[in-house]
NUKOLNU-612023 format. One line per 4 residues: their letters; for each residue x, y, z of C-alpha. Coordinates in steps of 0.1 Angstrom, whole numbers, plus 2048, in hexadecimal, padded with zeros to 3 digits. Example, Ala and Ser with C-alpha at 12.3 -4.5 7.8 and 13.67 -1.06 7.14 Angstrom:
# residues 2
as) 87B:7D3:84E; 889:7F5:847
//
This chain:
# residues 265
mstt) 464:18A:930; 478:16B:92A; 470:152:90D; 46D:12E:910
sgsl) 48C:126:8F8; 4AF:137:8F6; 4D1:12D:902; 4C9:139:923
agrr) 4A4:12C:926; 495:129:948; 4B8:133:958; 4B0:149:975
ivvt) 4CC:166:973; 4D4:182:98F; 4DC:1A4:980; 4ED:1B9:99A
rrtd) 4F2:1D8:982; 4DC:1F7:988; 4BC:1F6:975; 4C6:216:966
qasr) 4E4:204:958; 4D9:1E1:94F; 4BD:1E4:935; 4D3:1D5:919
fvrl) 4E0:1BA:92D; 4BD:1B2:93B; 4AE:1B2:918; 4CB:19B:90B
leer) 4C7:183:927; 49E:182:922; 4A6:17B:8FD; 4B5:15D:902
gavv) 49C:151:91C; 4AB:15B:93C; 495:160:95B; 4A5:182:967
lkvp) 4A2:18A:98C; 4AB:1B0:98E; 4BF:1B5:9AC; 4D3:1D7:9AC
atai) 4ED:1D4:9C7; 4FB:1F7:9C6; 4ED:21A:9C4; 4FF:23A:9BD
gppe) 4FC:25B:9CD; 510:27D:9CF; 532:27F:9E0; 532:287:A03
dpap) 548:2A5:9FA; 543:2B3:9D7; 560:2CC:9DA; 57D:2BB:9CD
ldda) 568:2B0:9AC; 55B:2D4:9AB; 580:2DF:9AE; 58F:2C9:993
llgl) 572:2D1:97A; 572:2F6:97C; 598:2F3:974; 591:2D7:95C
drfd) 5A9:2EB:945; 5C7:2E4:956; 5C7:2C0:951; 5D5:2AC:933
wivf) 5BC:28C:939; 59C:285:949; 597:261:94E; 576:24E:953
tsan) 577:22B:95F; 551:22A:962; 52E:233:954; 524:23F:978
avea) 544:259:975; 53B:266:955; 518:26C:961; 523:27B:980
vrdr) 539:294:96F; 520:29D:958; 509:2A2:974; 521:2B8:988
lavr) 52A:2CC:969; 506:2D4:967; 501:2DB:98B; 51D:2F7:98A
glat) 510:303:96A; 52E:2FB:956; 531:2F2:932; 52C:2CB:92A
glla) 547:2C7:911; 566:2B6:91D; 57F:2BA:903; 579:2E0:8FD
rgpr) 585:2EA:91D; 5A6:2D7:91B; 5A9:2B4:923; 5AA:295:90E
vasv) 591:279:918; 59A:255:91D; 581:239:926; 585:218:937
grat) 571:204:91E; 552:205:906; 53A:207:91F; 549:227:92C
tgal) 54F:235:90B; 52B:231:901; 521:242:920; 538:25F:919
graf) 528:25F:8F5; 505:266:904; 511:27D:91F; 529:293:906
pvdr) 520:28E:8E5; 536:2A8:8D7; 555:298:8E5; 56B:27C:8DA
vdle) 57F:260:8EE; 5A1:263:8EB; 5AE:243:8FA; 5A0:223:901
pead) 5AC:200:904; 5AB:1EA:8E9; 59D:1CC:8FA; 5A4:1C9:921
yrav) 588:1E2:92F; 596:1E4:950; 5B0:1FA:963; 5CD:1E6:957
gllr) 5C1:1E6:930; 5C2:20D:935; 5E3:20E:944; 5EF:1FD:928
afea) 5E0:213:910; 5F0:232:922; 611:220:925; 610:21C:900
hgvs) 603:23F:8F9; 617:252:911; 60E:265:931; 62E:271:943
garv) 62A:293:950; 603:295:949; 5EE:2A1:95F; 5CE:28C:963
lipv) 5AD:28C:976; 59B:26D:97F; 577:271:98B; 56F:250:9A1
ssrg) 557:23F:9B8; 55B:241:9DD; 566:21F:9DD; 580:227:9C1
reel) 59E:20F:9BC; 5C3:219:9BC; 5CF:204:99F; 5C8:221:982
psgl) 5D4:23E:997; 5F4:22C:9A5; 5FA:220:982; 5F7:23E:973
relg) 60D:251:98B; 626:231:984; 627:23F:95F; 62F:261:969
aevt) 60F:275:969; 603:28C:981; 5E0:27B:98F; 5C4:290:9A1
vata) 5A9:273:9AC; 588:285:9B4; 568:274:9C2; 54B:27A:9AA
yttm) 533:265:9B9; 52C:24C:9D6; 520:226:9D6; 50B:21B:9ED
qppe) 4F5:1FD:9F5; 4D0:1FE:9EE; 4BD:1FA:A0E; 4A6:1DF:A00
laea) 4C6:1CB:9F4; 4C8:1B3:A12; 4A5:1A7:A0D; 4A5:1A4:9E6
vrmc) 4C6:18F:9EA; 4B5:178:A06; 499:172:9EF; 4AF:166:9D2
vdeg) 4C5:151:9E9; 4A3:140:9F4; 494:13C:9D1; 4B3:132:9C2
fdaa) 4C5:13C:9A2; 4DE:130:989; 4F5:14D:989; 4FA:171:996
tfaa) 50B:188:97D; 523:1A4:98B; 532:1C2:978; 545:1D3:993
psav) 556:1C8:9B4; 53F:1E0:9C6; 521:1CB:9BB; 534:1A9:9C8
qafa) 53B:1B9:9E9; 519:1C8:9EF; 509:1A7:9E2; 520:190:9F9
raag) 519:1A7:A1A; 4F3:1A5:A12; 4F6:17C:A0D; 50B:179:A2B
agaq) 517:156:A34; 500:14A:A18; 518:15C:9FF; 530:13F:9FD
glpa) 52E:129:9DF; 513:13F:9CE; 517:13C:9AA; 524:15C:998
vvig) 52C:168:976; 541:187:974; 54C:1A1:95A; 570:1A1:961
ptte) 590:198:973; 58D:1B3:98C; 56C:1AB:991; 570:186:992
aaar) 58F:18D:9AE; 572:19A:9C4; 55A:17E:9BF; 577:165:9C9
eall) 57C:179:9E8; 559:177:9F2; 559:151:9ED; 540:154:9D2
dvla) 542:136:9B7; 551:147:996; 541:135:97A; 54E:14B:960
tasp) 560:16B:957; 555:181:939; 56D:186:91D; 56F:1A0:910
stvd) 563:1B3:930; 541:1BF:91F; 51B:1B8:922; 51F:1A3:902
glva) 53D:190:914; 529:18B:935; 50B:17C:920; 522:166:90E
aler) 532:15D:930; 512:153:93C; 50C:13E:921; 52D:12B:923
alpd) 526:125:949; 503:11A:946; 4FD:0FE:92F; 4E0:104:915
srsr) 4BF:0F5:926; 4B5:0E8:905; 4D3:0CE:909; 4CB:0C6:92F
g) 4BC:0A4:933
//
């Protein structure tokens, strides 16, 4: 529930992350007085063909690294290990663990509490930051497994191959559009909002498709440069981009983009 005071008091903020992943973000917004409109833009399901992931997980000891680029990938691997009756530890079975950033590292800590993260970008929590970290660490000749979304991007696998790694990409989950999204987006557009927030290109694309021609010019605040590029391609009006690419950075970006209601005339 929002309050009547705070840096975002009265601001109507659309949160497009899934409800199970957005609780802290929603709480931070409501503590600042925002009116939160929950419109999950994507849903997660199992891969159409789990065999490639199963093969990789059954032979996990042949990889030097397993690389996670999202909490969704972490949870999908944890769940698939459980389905196959495999031990949930990763490091004990051979590979070192790399994470794209803090949120993914947090998910790893919850899913695999006895493991540790061996590599993470210092600040740039996206594919390019992780590539820089691997370049500094050295990855030539290493065998790397990347569990990805059905809409996984090629930037990281291609970059690792250029650094000399042998990369296996396995679809761990399918990203889908919730059936109720179009109606929820139309309601938001009709009633108005101050900013829609996005933490992934897939959420931008789904929201823009649901909005149709009305997407052009809708105000957006995004979590990082990759999501910003997707938002600009969808013709959204990008008010601010989070730096760092974290939930706290996204809240700070909203505060920069939307003047404090207490100072508005």
